C-alpha positions in Angstrom: -6.7 3.5 34.8 -5.2 7.0 35.1 -1.7 6.5 36.3 -0.2 9.9 37.1 3.5 10.3 37.8 4.2 10.5 41.5 8.0 10.7 41.6 10.9 11.6 39.4 12.3 8.2 40.1 9.5 6.6 38.1 11.2 4.3 35.6 8.8 5.1 32.8 9.4 8.8 33.3 13.2 8.4 33.4 13.3 6.5 30.1 10.9 9.0 28.4 12.9 11.9 29.7 16.2 10.4 28.5 14.7 9.9 25.1 13.3 13.4 25.1 16.7 14.9 25.9 18.4 12.8 23.2 16.1 14.1 20.5 15.8 17.7 21.8 19.5 18.8 22.2 18.5 22.5 22.4 16.5 21.8 25.6 19.7 21.5 27.6 20.3 25.2 27.0 17.2 25.9 29.2 18.1 23.8 32.2 18.5 27.0 34.3 14.7 27.2 34.2 14.4 23.9 36.0 16.4 25.5 38.9 14.2 28.5 38.7 11.1 26.3 38.8 12.3 24.5 41.9 13.1 27.7 43.7 10.4 30.2 42.7 7.5 27.8 41.8 8.1 25.0 44.3 4.4 25.2 45.4 3.4 23.5 42.2 5.2 20.2 43.1 4.5 20.6 46.8 0.7 20.7 46.1 0.8 18.3 43.2 -0.3 20.7 40.5 0.0 20.0 36.8 -0.4 23.5 35.4 -1.3 23.5 31.7 -3.1 26.8 31.3 -0.4 29.3 30.6 -2.3 30.9 27.7 -5.1 31.5 30.3 -2.7 33.1 32.7 1.0 32.9 33.4 2.2 31.9 36.9 4.0 34.4 39.1 7.4 33.9 40.7 7.6 34.2 44.4 10.4 36.7 44.0 8.2 39.1 42.1 5.6 39.1 44.8 8.0 39.6 47.7 10.1 42.3 46.0 7.0 44.3 45.1 5.6 43.9 48.6 9.0 45.1 50.0 8.9 48.1 47.7 5.5 49.1 48.8 6.4 48.6 52.5 9.5 50.8 52.3 8.1 53.7 50.3 5.1 56.0 50.3 3.3 56.4 47.0 0.5 58.9 46.4 -2.0 59.5 43.6 0.0 60.8 40.7 -2.4 63.6 39.8 -0.5 66.1 42.0 3.0 67.4 42.5 3.5 66.6 46.2 6.4 64.3 47.2 4.5 61.0 47.3 2.7 61.8 44.0 6.0 62.6 42.4 7.4 59.3 43.5 4.5 57.4 42.1 4.8 59.4 38.8 8.5 58.6 38.6 8.1 54.8 38.9 5.1 54.8 36.6 6.9 56.7 33.8 9.9 54.4 34.3 7.7 51.4 33.8 6.2 53.0 30.7 9.7 53.6 29.2 10.8 50.1 30.1 7.9 48.5 28.2 8.8 50.5 25.1 12.5 49.5 25.4 11.5 45.9 25.9 9.7 46.1 22.5 12.6 47.9 20.8 10.9 51.3 20.5 10.5 54.5 22.4 8.2 57.4 23.1 9.2 59.1 19.9 7.4 56.4 18.0 4.7 54.9 20.2 2.4 56.1 23.0 2.0 53.6 25.8 -1.4 53.8 27.4 -2.1 51.7 30.6 -5.3 49.8 30.7 -6.8 47.1 32.9 -5.9 44.3 30.5 -5.7 43.6 26.7 -9.5 43.6 26.5 -9.5 47.0 28.1 -7.0 48.2 25.5 -9.2 46.8 22.7 -12.3 48.4 24.0 -10.5 51.7 24.3 -9.4 51.5 20.7 -12.9 50.5 19.5 -14.6 53.5 21.1 -11.9 55.9 19.9 -11.4 54.8 16.4 -13.3 57.2 14.1 -15.6 54.7 12.4 -18.3 56.3 10.2 -20.3 55.5 7.1 -18.0 54.3 4.3 -15.3 53.0 6.7 -14.5 49.3 7.1 -13.3 46.9 9.7 -11.6 43.7 8.6 -11.0 40.8 10.9 -9.8 37.2 10.6 -11.9 34.2 11.8 -9.1 33.7 14.3 -9.6 36.5 16.7 -10.4 36.8 20.4 -13.8 38.0 21.3 -12.4 41.3 22.7 -11.3 42.0 19.1 -14.6 40.7 17.6 -16.4 43.1 19.9 -14.9 46.1 18.1 -17.2 45.3 15.2 -20.1 46.6 17.3 -18.4 50.0 17.5 -18.1 49.9 13.7 -21.7 48.8 13.3 -23.0 51.5 15.6 -21.2 54.2 13.5 -22.5 52.8 10.2 -19.2 51.3 9.1 -19.1 47.9 7.6 -17.1 44.8 8.6 -16.2 41.4 7.3 -14.1 38.4 8.2 -11.3 36.6 6.3 -11.5 32.8 6.7 -8.8 30.5 8.0 -7.9 27.2 6.4 -9.6 24.2 8.1 -6.5 22.0 7.6 -4.1 24.1 9.7 -6.1 27.1 11.0 -3.8 29.6 9.3 -5.1 32.6 7.5 -6.3 32.0 3.9 -3.7 34.1 2.1 -5.7 34.6 -1.2 -8.9 35.5 0.6 -7.0 38.0 2.8 -5.3 39.7 -0.1 -8.7 39.9 -1.8 -10.2 41.5 1.2 -7.4 44.0 1.7 -7.9 45.1 -1.9 -11.7 45.4 -2.0 -12.3 48.7 -0.2 -11.8 52.2 -1.6 -9.0 54.4 -0.6 -9.5 57.6 1.4 -11.7 55.9 4.1 -10.8 54.7 7.5 -9.9 51.0 7.2 -8.9 49.0 10.2 -7.5 45.4 9.9 -7.1 43.3 13.1 -5.4 39.9 13.6 -3.5 38.1 16.4 0.2 37.6 16.4 -0.5 34.2 17.9 -3.8 32.4 18.2 -5.0 31.9 21.7 -6.6 28.6 20.6 -4.4 26.8 18.0 -1.1 28.3 18.9 -0.6 29.4 15.2 1.8 32.3 14.8 0.4 34.3 12.0 2.9 36.0 9.7 3.7 39.5 11.0 4.5 40.5 7.4 0.7 41.0 7.1 1.3 44.2 9.0 3.5 45.7 6.3 1.3 44.3 3.5 -1.9 45.8 4.9 -0.2 49.2 5.7 1.0 49.4 2.1 -2.6 49.0 1.0 -3.7 51.9 3.1 -5.0 50.0 6.2 -4.5 50.8 9.8 -3.4 47.7 11.6 -4.3 46.4 15.0 -2.1 43.6 16.4 -3.4 41.5 19.3 -0.1 40.5 20.9 -1.5 39.0 24.1 -0.7 35.3 23.3 2.5 36.1 21.5 4.6 38.1 23.9 4.9 35.6 26.7 7.3 33.4 24.6 8.4 35.6 21.7 10.1 39.0 21.2 7.8 41.5 19.5 10.3 43.8 17.7 8.5 47.1 17.0 11.6 48.4 15.2 11.0 45.8 12.5 7.2 45.5 12.5 5.2 48.7 13.1 1.5 48.0 13.7 -0.5 51.1 14.4 -2.1 49.6 17.5 -0.9 46.8 19.8 -2.8 45.3 22.8 -1.3 43.1 25.5 -1.8 42.0 29.1 1.2 41.8 31.5 0.0 38.9 33.6 0.1 36.8 30.4 3.9 37.4 30.4 5.0 37.1 34.0 1.9 36.4 36.1 1.9 39.2 38.6 0.2 41.6 38.8 -3.2 41.0 37.2 -5.3 43.9 36.2 -2.8 45.7 34.0 -2.4 45.8 30.3 -1.6 48.4 27.7 -2.5 49.8 24.3 0.4 51.0 22.2 -0.5 53.6 19.6 1.9 54.6 16.8 2.3 58.4 16.9 1.3 58.7 13.2 -2.2 57.5 14.1 -2.5 59.0 17.6 -4.3 62.1 16.5 -6.8 60.0 14.6 -8.4 58.6 17.7 -11.3 60.5 19.2 -12.7 59.8 22.6 -16.6 59.8 23.1 -16.3 61.2 26.6 -13.8 62.6 29.2 -13.0 61.6 32.7 -10.9 62.7 35.7 -7.3 62.6 34.7 -7.9 62.9 30.9 -8.5 66.7 30.6 -6.5 69.8 31.5 -9.6 71.9 32.0 -13.3 71.4 32.0 -16.1 73.9 32.7 -19.7 73.4 33.9 -21.0 76.8 32.8 -18.6 77.2 29.8 -19.8 73.7 28.6 -16.4 72.7 27.3 -13.2 70.9 28.0 -9.7 70.4 26.8 -7.9 67.0 26.7 -4.5 66.1 28.2 -1.7 65.1 25.9 -0.5 61.6 24.9 -1.3 58.7 27.2 -3.0 60.9 29.8 -5.8 61.6 27.3 -6.8 57.9 27.5 -6.1 56.9 31.1 -9.4 57.4 32.8 -9.4 58.3 36.5 -6.5 57.2 38.7 -4.2 54.6 37.1 -3.1 51.6 39.1 0.0 53.4 40.4 0.7 50.8 43.2 0.9 47.9 40.8 2.4 49.5 37.7 6.0 49.5 39.2 5.7 45.6 39.2 5.6 45.6 35.4 9.2 46.8 35.1 10.3 44.2 37.7 8.4 41.5 35.7 9.9 42.4 32.4 13.4 42.5 33.9 12.7 39.1 35.4 11.7 37.6 32.0 14.9 39.1 30.5 17.0 37.4 33.1 15.4 34.1 32.2 15.9 34.8 28.5 13.1 35.0 26.0 15.1 32.8 23.6 15.5 30.1 26.3 11.7 30.4 27.0 10.9 29.9 23.3 13.3 26.9 22.9 11.8 25.3 26.0 8.2 25.6 24.9 9.0 24.5 21.4 10.8 21.3 22.6 8.0 20.3 25.1 5.2 21.2 22.6 6.9 19.2 19.8 7.2 16.1 22.1 3.6 16.5 23.2 2.2 16.8 19.7 4.1 13.6 18.6 2.9 11.7 21.6 -0.8 12.7 21.4 -0.9 11.9 17.7 0.5 8.5 18.3 -2.3 7.5 20.7 -4.5 4.9 19.0 -7.2 2.6 20.3 -6.7 -1.1 19.8 -8.9 -0.9 16.7 -6.7 1.7 15.1 -8.9 4.7 15.7 -7.2 7.9 17.0 -7.8 8.9 20.6 -6.9 12.6 20.0 -7.8 15.0 17.2 -5.6 18.1 17.3 -6.9 21.3 15.7 -4.3 23.3 13.8 -0.6 22.6 13.1 0.6 19.1 13.9 4.2 20.1 14.3 6.1 23.1 15.8 6.6 25.1 12.6 5.3 28.6 13.2 3.3 27.7 16.3 3.5 28.3 20.0 2.9 26.2 23.0 -0.9 26.0 22.9 -2.6 22.8 21.7 -6.4 22.5 21.1 -7.8 19.0 20.8 -10.7 16.7 21.4 -10.9 13.1 22.7 -12.7 10.3 20.9 -13.6 6.9 22.2 -12.9 3.6 20.4 -16.2 3.9 18.6 -15.2 7.3 17.2 -17.6 9.3 19.4 -16.3 12.6 20.7 -16.1 13.0 24.5 -17.9 16.0 25.9 -15.1 18.4 27.0 -16.8 18.7 30.4 -16.2 15.0 30.9 -12.4 15.5 30.2 -12.2 18.5 32.4 -14.0 16.8 35.3 -11.5 13.9 35.2 -8.5 16.4 34.9 -9.8 18.3 37.9 -9.9 15.2 40.0 -6.2 14.6 39.2 -5.2 18.3 39.9 -4.5 19.0 36.3 -5.3 22.6 35.3 -6.4 22.8 31.7 -9.1 24.7 29.9 -12.1 23.7 27.9 -14.8 25.4 25.7 -14.4 27.9 22.8 -11.8 30.1 24.5 -13.5 33.4 23.5 -12.7 32.6 19.9 -15.8 31.5 18.1 -14.3 31.7 14.6 -11.9 28.9 15.2 -14.6 26.8 16.9 -17.0 27.3 14.0 -14.2 26.3 11.6 -13.2 23.2 13.6 -16.8 21.9 13.9 -17.9 22.8 10.3 -20.7 25.2 11.5 -22.1 27.1 8.5 -23.2 30.7 8.1 -26.8 29.8 7.2 -27.5 27.6 10.2 -25.9 30.1 12.6 -27.9 33.0 11.3 -31.0 30.9 11.5 -30.3 30.1 15.2 -29.6 33.7 16.1 -32.8 34.8 14.4 -35.0 32.7 16.6 -36.8 34.2 19.6 -35.8 33.7 23.2 -32.7 33.6 25.3 -29.6 32.0 23.9 -26.5 30.4 25.3 -23.7 28.1 24.3 -25.4 24.8 25.3 -28.7 25.9 23.7 -26.9 26.4 20.4 -25.4 22.9 20.7 -28.8 21.3 21.3 -30.5 23.3 18.5 -27.9 22.5 15.9 -27.3 19.0 17.0 -23.5 19.5 16.6 -20.8 19.2 19.2 -18.7 22.3 19.8 -15.7 23.2 21.9 -12.4 21.6 22.6 -9.8 20.8 25.3 -6.8 23.2 25.5 -3.5 22.7 27.1 -0.7 25.4 27.0 2.9 25.4 28.1 4.8 28.4 29.6 8.2 29.5 30.6 8.3 27.3 33.7 6.8 24.2 32.2 8.8 21.0 32.6 9.0 17.8 30.7 7.3 16.1 33.6 4.2 18.3 33.1 3.8 17.0 29.6 4.6 13.4 30.7 1.8 13.5 33.3 -0.7 14.8 30.8 0.3 11.9 28.5 -0.4 9.4 31.3 -3.8 11.2 31.8 -4.7 10.9 28.1 -3.7 7.3 28.0 -6.4 6.6 30.6 -9.0 7.1 27.8 -7.6 4.5 25.5 -9.7 1.5 24.5 -12.8 2.8 26.3 -16.1 1.9 24.7 -18.9 3.9 26.0 -22.7 3.4 25.6 -24.1 5.5 22.8 -26.2 7.4 25.2 -23.1 8.9 26.9 -22.2 10.7 23.7 -25.6 12.4 23.2 -25.7 16.2 23.0 -26.5 17.5 26.5 -30.0 18.9 27.0 -30.1 22.6 27.6 -32.6 22.0 30.4 -29.8 20.3 32.4 -27.2 23.1 31.9 -26.4 24.8 35.1 -25.4 28.5 35.4 -21.9 27.3 36.3 -21.5 25.6 33.0 -22.5 28.7 31.1 -19.0 29.9 31.6 -17.9 27.6 28.8 -19.5 30.0 26.3 -16.3 31.9 26.6 
């Protein structure tokens, strides 16, 4: 039933690949990535992995790991908070990495401060706690935002600032332009106003128009750009677009190391940020009896404790590696594979004419990345539980992701959840979780997400198509489509609330 490609000599694959190449001429410009995949990521094919979770985390090249290990093995690095020889060496490579990040984004220290964090979420938390929200201030978000951005609203709420959301269109999950313009105009000038949106959706793959940065700034807003899902396959040019704050994670770009991200702060807004506390490394002097302290300058003011000085040098290596592959080639490759995948999935019909797959968001590659969110439906039109799809994928060594993907605004839009019923649910007493919400509302939620990255191959997409075809013309008992009881939900399954 689920026939997964075993060999490149498979005749069906060869025919599909030939057709793919004939209709995607630009793909041939990226053939050097096939060589790279075979050399640096051979373990994927050796162990039979079909990796389709690049938005969750990029894969790391063997070269990046071995080169970094060799660098650590041949040098001695000490805690940078000193001027001894080993500390100076660590400081030198750390500052080199900081400069390289800024050059990679077409800017420099004169314009942006680069603050190292644990990840993009750490960068967003840092901004949330330091942004000077107070009564009369406002925080504006879009329905399409990661929970780490949504969480900033709690800093606003705690400091008596207000917040609201701009909806996205259900048809293509893009920002409702008229509503956003209305929201950008509705708050008085002279107050702190922060607007946050993602450069690319981590769920639908939609690339939101970066011109919103300029529009919002002209209307007096500070702008936070969540670039985590965008930078792995696109060039963020900070000489053209100048958001006040940018968050990103480096493992999303090149896989290794994890545990490092950054917050970029435009110098025009740096003095605006106020920390609610101080820590080791963030101050020049502190007194117990004098009951006072004085902050360090620039990035040091925000880098609590000891930075990850042993892994930070790997960032520069990773960015150089991506540049050697070519961000344009990466973008072309992902666009070609994603376009083929969208066409194939939309063509899958049961023998009674019903669609097997519903794709959420854009149905083509116009202004979208390599992330595809979908749900499966049987021939009776009943939606499969995403856990059922994931279970079958796991059995076949296919790595995909299911749930709401830390983006409830898109999920609520996709499944037509309304404000009234959600507020009623959250007002009830007792513990709450994702599956309890499903059972209470009697509505399915969540989706299946696949995502392509810079070392994805056509065969990865082809294998997923064979997997999807295994669900064609299946008629299940009505009971198999019933909303799962909360009583049967294990702690393990609770992870899908993310």
